[in-house]
N, C-alpha and C positions, 0 to 999 in steps of 0.2 A: 374721404373720397379719393385722395391720392393713392392710398393703399389699395382701395378697391380697384382702381384702374390698373395698378401695378399687378395685382393678382390676376385680373382678367387678361392682361396682356401676356403674362407668363403662361396662363392656361391655354390661350389661343395659339401661342407659339408651339407649345407641346403638341396640341391637337393637329396643327398643320404638319409638323415634322413627322409625327407618327403616321398620320394619314398618307403622306407622300411615300413613306416606306412601304406601307401595306398596299397602296395602289400599284406601286412598281412590281411588287411580288405577284399581285393578282394579274397584272397585265402579262407577265412572263408565263404564268401557269395557264391562263386562258388562251394565250397565243399558241402554246404547245397543244392544248386540247383542241383548238379549232383546226390546227394543222392535221392532227390525227383524225378528226371528224370528217374532214373533206378530202382526205387522202384518196387519190384516184378519181376524183370528180372533175378534174381539170380546172380547179379554182385557183386563181392567181394569188400571190402573196399579198398584193395590195388589197384585194377583196377580203382576205382573211384578217388583215390588219384592221380594216374598217369594221368588221364584225367585233373584233376584240375591243376596239376603242368605244364602240357603241354599247358594249357591256359594262363599261366602267361605272356609269351612274347607278345601275342596279347593284353592283358590288359595293359601292360606297354606302348605299342605303342599307344594305344587309349588315355591314360591319360597324355601323355607327355606334351601337351600344359598347362594343369592344373598344373602339377608339376613345369613347368618353371615359370609360373606367381607367384605361391606360394613361390618358392625359391627366386625370386626377391623381393617379399614383405618382407620375413623373413630377407634377407640380408640388405635392406635399412632401415627397421624399427629398426633393431638391431644397425646399424651404427648411426642412428639418436639418439637413446636413449643413446648411449655411447658417443655421441658428436664427434665421429670419423669423421663423414661427415663434421662437422663444421671445425675441425682441418685441414682436407684435403683441404677444400676450402680456409682456411686461408693461406695455403702454395702457393696459386696461381693456384691450379688445379681446373678447371671448373667442373661442374656437368656432362657435356657431356663426358669429359675426363675420369671421374670415371666409366662411362658406358662401356668403351672399354673392360675391362676384362670380365664382365658378358656376353657381346655380343659375344666375341670370344669363350667363353665356350659354349654358346648356339649354336653357329655355329658348333662347334666341335661335340656336342651332336647330333645336327641335321644331320651332315654328317655321324656319326656312326649309327644313326637310319635308314638312307637310305641305307648305304652300308652293314651294319651288322645285325641290328635288323630286317629289312624287310625280308631278306632271312630266318632268324630264325622264324619269324612269319609265313611265307609261309609254312615252313617245319612242324612246330608244329601244325598249323591249319589243314593241310592235314592229319596229323597223328591222331589228335583228331577226325576228321570226319570218318576216316577209322575205328578206334577203336570203336567209337559210333555205326556205322553201324554193325560192327561185334558183339558187345555185344547185340544189339537189334534184328538184322535180321539174325544172323549166318554167315554173310559174307558182305564184302563191296560192295556198289553199285558204280561203277566207270564210269566216263564220260571222253571221250577223243575226241579231235578235231584235224583234219588234213585236208590236201587238198583233201582227198578222201571222206570226209564227217564226220558224227557223229558216235561215238562208245559209246555204253552203256553196262554196265554189271549189272545184277540183280541176286539175289540169295536168297535162303532160305534153310531149311533142306531137301527139295525135289530135290535140284540140282541147277545148275547155268545156266544162259542163256546170250549169247552175242548177242547184237542187233547192226546192222549197218544200217544207213540211209544215203541216198545221199543228202537229203534236209529236210526242215521243213516248216510248216506254221507259220505265224506270232504269233499265240497264244501259240506257243511252246508245244502244246499238240498233234499235228498231224505230224507224220514223213512220209516222202516220200521215195519210193524206198527201202523198208525195207527187210532185211534179218536177220533171227533169228536162231541161233544155240543153241540147248538145250543139256545139259549134265547131266548125272545121278550123284548122290552124290559120286560115286566112280570114277568119271572123264570120264566115257565112253560116247560117243555121243549117243543121243537119236533120234533127228530129226532135219531137216532143213526146215525152212519156208520162202518162198518168198511172199511178198505182195506188192500191189501198195501203200497202205497207212496203217498206224497204228495210231489210235486215242486213247489217254489215257482218259478213262472214269472210275472214281472211282478207284477201285483196279484191273482194267482189261485193256488190250490192245484190241481194236476192229480192227481187220484186215479186209481189203477189197480185194477181188479177190486174195485170198491166195492159194498157192500150198504147200502141206506138203509132204516131203520125209522122210520116216522112215529110220533110220540109224542103225537098229538092225542087228547084224551079221547074215548072212544066208539069208537075204531078199534082193531082187533086188529093190533098191530105186525108180527107174523110173517106173517100172511096178506096184509098190504098192503105188505110189503117189496118193494123193487125192486133188481135187480142192474144194475150199470153196468160196462161194460168200461173206460170212461173217464168221469170226472165232474169238472166244473170248479166250484169254489166261490170266491167272493171272499174277500180277506183284507186286513187293514190292516198286516200284518207285511211286512217287507222282509228280504232276505238280510243287509244290514248290521246291522239291529236284532237279528236272531237271533244273528249272530256276536258283536256287542257284548254281548248278554245272556249268552252262554256264556262269553265271556272278560272280563266286566266285573269285574275284580279290585278296582277302587277302591270298589265297592259292597259289598264283603265285609270285615267286620272281621277283623283279624289273629287274633282269638280264635276265629273261625269258619273260618278258612282251612284248617286241617288236616282238619276234617270235610268241607269243601267239596271238597278234593282227593280224599278217599276216595270221595265220592259221584260225582265226575266219573270216577274210575277205574272204579267199579262200573258206571256207565252207558256205558262204552266210549269216553269222550272223552279227548283228550290232556290231561295235567295239567302239562306242562312250563311253560306260561306262569304258572300259579298257584304252582308250586314256586319258580320264579325270583323272582316277586313277593314271596313269603313271606320268602325269604332276603334280598332287597333291603331289605325293611322292617326286618328284624332288624339289618341292617348299617347302618341310617341313622345311629345315634349316631356310629359310626366315620367315616362319610362327612362328617358335620358337623364333627367334630374335624379331619379333613384339610383342610376349608375354612378353619378358623381358622389352622392351621399354614401353609397356603399364603399367606394374607393377611399373616401376621406375617413370613414369610420375606423379603418385599419391602419392608415398611414399618417394621421395627424398626431404624431408622437415623436419625441426627440430620439435621435439615433443612439444616444448614450444608454438608453434602456435595452438596446440590443433587439434581436429578433426581427429586424427589418425585412429580411428575405422571407421569413415565415408569414409576416403580416401581408406582404405583397402577394404571396401565393394564396393566402386565405381570401383576400379581397377579390382576386381574379376568379378563384373557384366559386365563391359566393355569387359573383356576377354571372358566371356561366349557369349556375344553378337557377338563379332568378330568370335568366333568359329561357332555360328549359321549361320552367314553371309557366312562364307566359305563353310559350308555344303549346304546352299541354292544355292550358286553359282555353287557348284559341281552338284547339281540336275539339274540346268538349263543347264549346259554343257552336262550332260548325256542325256537330252532330246533334245539336238541339238539346243537349243535356243540361246546359245552363244558359241563361239569357246572354245575348250578344254584349250588352253593356257591361255585365258582370265579368265576362270573359276578358274584355279588353282593359277595363279600368281597375279591377281588383288586384292583379299582380303588381303593377307599379305603385298603387296606393299602399299595399302591404309592405313592399320593399322600402318605401320611404319611411313608414312608421318603424320598421325594424332598424333601419340605419339611424334614425333619430334616437331611438332607444339606446343603441350602442354609443352614439356620440354623447348623449346626456350622461350616460354611465361613465364614460371616459373623462368628461369635463368635471362632473360634480361628484363622481365616486358613488 
């Protein structure tokens, strides 16, 4: 038990140190990227720094597998160089028994990543998006899904508009059953537009069979209504932003994902991407455990055998390969080619079995 606590403490220390180094590098790189992104928009350094700091949780979540495998390498290379691993084996403790503490720590970190870090990433990512839209367009562009359909909000210095649609075409550029409410910069209503369809073309919505009611005080909306076979109105939205909003899984907490999937299904949208993402998040502890086992499979050896650098490189490359395979399986799941559960759970399960095979071969020959 004392040895387990010692190994766990060494593993956590390595994880914290490596994590701080990577977070510092990410902060510097992201700060430069934000400065370049908002160059000429009149955004202060304090606001850019806020965006950079809010991006940290998402960056940590993304690099967790890399941190895990590097922490494992640092732990076991250090133990091998100090001969502590040899002494531990001499006491009758097998190499697999030594792995219990790092694996338990990885499982705890994975559990915290799912239960705590995931909601933090969702909240901060959404805040970054809102602040970015506010700094660049004068107001956030908001998308909401419910059983009643799709809600969009767009805005600039000329006012805000709320768009409601009952359905959409597969290309995500044509909305069906559209209602648009436009407001002046002071918040007063300007007009209401009903249209059969609204197609996003460039920086404009092309409305078909539209009816416009003026909402100016003193005017009768119905008697002053105008019919348009085709009507063009400007927009700050883009196809990419709408697609990202619909599929922005990182901005949804894992606790809200099941309800979001239900709302997407009720609104007629595909839920495959969100279902796969939900399963991937649930499988994260298992994937982090597989990273620990992969790192250990190549570095649980005495340095007198030589080839430590090659072993470290091989473990890192295999870790990246497994990360790529997991992402590839995730894409297959999102495209509906394999079930969501298989896409999320098969790669870490296969990685664990591969690592255990390598470890058993190294231990027992």
